[in-house]
C-alpha positions as CSV (number, residue, x, y, z in Angstrom):
1,M,83.0,204.3,145.5
2,V,80.8,204.1,142.4
3,M,81.3,201.2,140.1
4,R,79.8,199.0,137.4
5,M,78.1,195.9,138.7
6,L,76.8,192.7,137.2
7,L,73.6,191.5,138.9
8,I,72.7,187.9,138.2
9,E,69.2,187.4,139.6
10,P,66.4,185.2,138.1
11,Y,63.5,186.7,139.9
12,D,61.9,189.9,138.4
13,D,60.7,191.3,141.7
14,L,64.1,190.9,143.4
15,S,66.1,192.2,140.4
16,Y,63.9,195.3,140.4
17,T,64.4,195.9,144.1
18,I,68.1,195.2,144.1
19,G,68.4,197.4,141.0
20,L,66.8,200.2,142.8
21,F,69.2,199.8,145.7
22,L,72.2,199.8,143.4
23,E,70.9,203.0,141.7
24,D,70.4,204.6,145.1
25,L,74.0,203.8,145.9
26,G,75.0,205.4,142.7
27,H,76.2,202.2,140.9
28,E,75.6,201.3,137.3
29,F,74.7,197.7,136.6
30,D,73.9,195.1,134.0
31,L,71.2,192.6,134.8
32,V,71.3,188.9,133.8
33,S,68.3,186.8,134.6
34,D,69.6,183.5,133.3
35,A,73.0,182.2,134.7
36,T,73.7,179.8,131.9
37,P,74.9,182.1,129.1
38,C,76.6,184.8,131.1
39,G,80.0,183.2,131.8
40,G,81.6,185.5,129.1
41,S,80.5,188.5,131.1
42,L,82.9,187.6,133.9
43,A,86.1,188.8,132.2
44,K,88.6,190.3,134.5
45,G,88.2,194.0,134.9
46,R,84.8,194.3,133.3
47,Y,82.9,194.7,136.5
48,G,83.8,196.2,139.9
49,C,81.7,193.6,141.7
50,I,79.3,190.8,140.8
51,L,76.1,190.1,142.8
52,I,74.8,186.5,142.3
53,N,71.7,184.9,143.6
54,V,72.8,181.6,145.1
55,D,69.4,179.8,144.9
56,Q,70.5,176.3,145.4
57,N,66.9,175.2,145.8
58,S,65.9,175.7,142.2
59,D,66.5,172.8,139.8
60,Q,67.1,175.2,136.9
61,W,69.4,177.4,138.9
62,R,71.2,174.9,141.1
63,D,74.9,175.3,141.1
64,H,74.9,177.8,138.2
65,G,75.5,180.7,140.7
66,L,78.3,178.8,142.4
67,R,80.0,178.1,139.1
68,L,79.8,181.7,138.1
69,A,81.2,182.9,141.4
70,D,84.1,180.5,141.0
71,T,84.8,182.0,137.5
72,A,84.6,185.5,138.8
73,S,86.9,184.7,141.7
74,R,89.5,183.2,139.4
75,N,89.4,186.5,137.6
76,H,89.9,188.4,140.9
77,T,86.5,190.0,140.6
78,P,84.7,190.7,144.0
79,V,81.6,188.5,144.5
80,V,78.6,189.0,146.7
81,M,76.4,186.0,147.0
82,I,72.7,186.7,147.7
83,A,71.5,183.9,149.9
84,D,68.0,182.7,150.7
85,H,68.9,180.4,153.5
86,N,71.6,179.8,156.1
87,L,72.9,176.9,154.1
88,D,73.4,179.1,151.0
89,A,75.1,181.7,153.1
90,A,77.4,179.1,154.7
91,T,78.3,177.7,151.3
92,A,79.2,181.2,150.0
93,K,81.3,182.0,153.1
94,S,83.1,178.7,152.9
95,K,84.2,179.6,149.4
96,G,85.5,183.0,150.6
97,W,82.7,185.1,149.0
98,T,80.7,187.8,150.8
99,A,77.2,186.5,151.7
100,L,74.2,188.8,151.8
101,Q,71.3,187.0,153.3
102,K,67.7,187.9,152.5
103,P,65.9,190.0,153.6
104,F,68.4,192.8,153.6
105,T,68.5,196.6,153.7
106,L,70.2,199.2,151.5
107,E,72.8,199.5,154.2
108,N,73.4,195.7,154.3
109,L,73.9,195.7,150.5
110,E,76.3,198.7,150.7
111,S,78.3,197.0,153.4
112,A,78.4,193.6,151.6
113,I,79.7,195.3,148.4
114,A,82.4,197.3,150.3
115,H,83.5,194.1,152.1
116,A,83.7,192.1,148.9
117,V,85.7,194.8,147.1
118,A,88.1,195.2,150.1
119,S,88.6,191.4,150.2
120,V,90.0,191.1,146.7
């Protein structure tokens, strides 16, 4: 199923790679590299799925991704949390979001999106 995605990823190399994966899967996407101002983009029905870098290790990024995922979930928008570490993945799973741990393949991304969409 092709849908419009929101990718919230602060690192250029990762956003480029994930963007290529999304294009290969046939999805359209908007990219946001700063989590702070994008809360308004999470309106219900605007996106079929939101992919968010958890990155709890960055002082600038800490908890922004988690707050955005909470907002998206309240709007019944599927969330895939992209996790660097087991702790980040565990945090995402404990909140009921689909966790996609780095490194991942195109197939892993496709499966995570399908799981998140089916879970809502």
